[in-house]
N, C-alpha and C positions, 0 to 999 in steps of 0.2 A: 653348180660345177659338176660336170659329168666325169666320172672315172669308172672304169670297169670294176666289177665286184672284186676280182682278185687283187687289184691295186689297193682298194680300200681296206683289204685284210692283210696287206703286206706291212708287217710291223716296222721294219727299217725305213721303208718309204714314208709311212705315216709319221714316224718319229722325226724324220728330217723335216717333214712338212710342218708339224706343230712347233718345231724349234724356230721356224721362220715366221709362222703365223699361227697363233694359238687357236684361232677359229677353225683351222683345218680339222680339229677334233670332231666338228659337226659332221663331216663327211666320212669319218672313219667307220669301219665295220663295228658293230656293237661289241663283240668280244674285246676289241682294242680299247673301248671306253672303260673296260674293267682293269686295264693295265696301269698300275699306279705310277710307274716311271713316266709313261707316256702322258698321263693326265697331269702330272706334276710339271712336265716340260710345257704343256699347253697353257696351264694357268700362269706360269712364269712369263709367258709372252703376252697372254691376254687373259686377265683375271676372270672375265665373264665367260670364258670357256668352261668354267665350273658348271654352267648351265647344262652342258652336254655330257658331263661326266656321269658315270654310273651312280646310282642313288646313294650307295654306301659311302662314296667319297665326299658327299655333301655334308657329312658329319665327321669327316677326318680333319681334326684340328690343324695339322700341319698343312694339308692341302688348302684348306679354307684360308689360313693365314697368308700363304703364298699368293693366293688369288686376290685377297683384299689388299695386300701390299702393292700389287700391280695395279689394281683398280678397286677402289673402295665400294663401287656399285656391286661388285661380285658378292657382297655380303647377302644380298637378297636371294641368292641361289643356295645359300647354306641351309642345312637342316635346322629346324627350330631349337633344339637343345643348345646349340652353340650361340 
């Protein structure tokens, strides 16, 4: 999927996109993958979007639980201590 760099960095646009399809997190600008609210919305739609989240979110218990609730396979993207 092609999107101009400014669109990938537009928080509101990306937030709307991940609310519709969690995998949209994949195409978001890296700084937005650090946005907890945005990542939470993404994993609520598609648990495996946890794969594209910033590393520190992969050990965030609440985010991981939301991801696993949506798709049990998301557990493979969680950090080891969980």
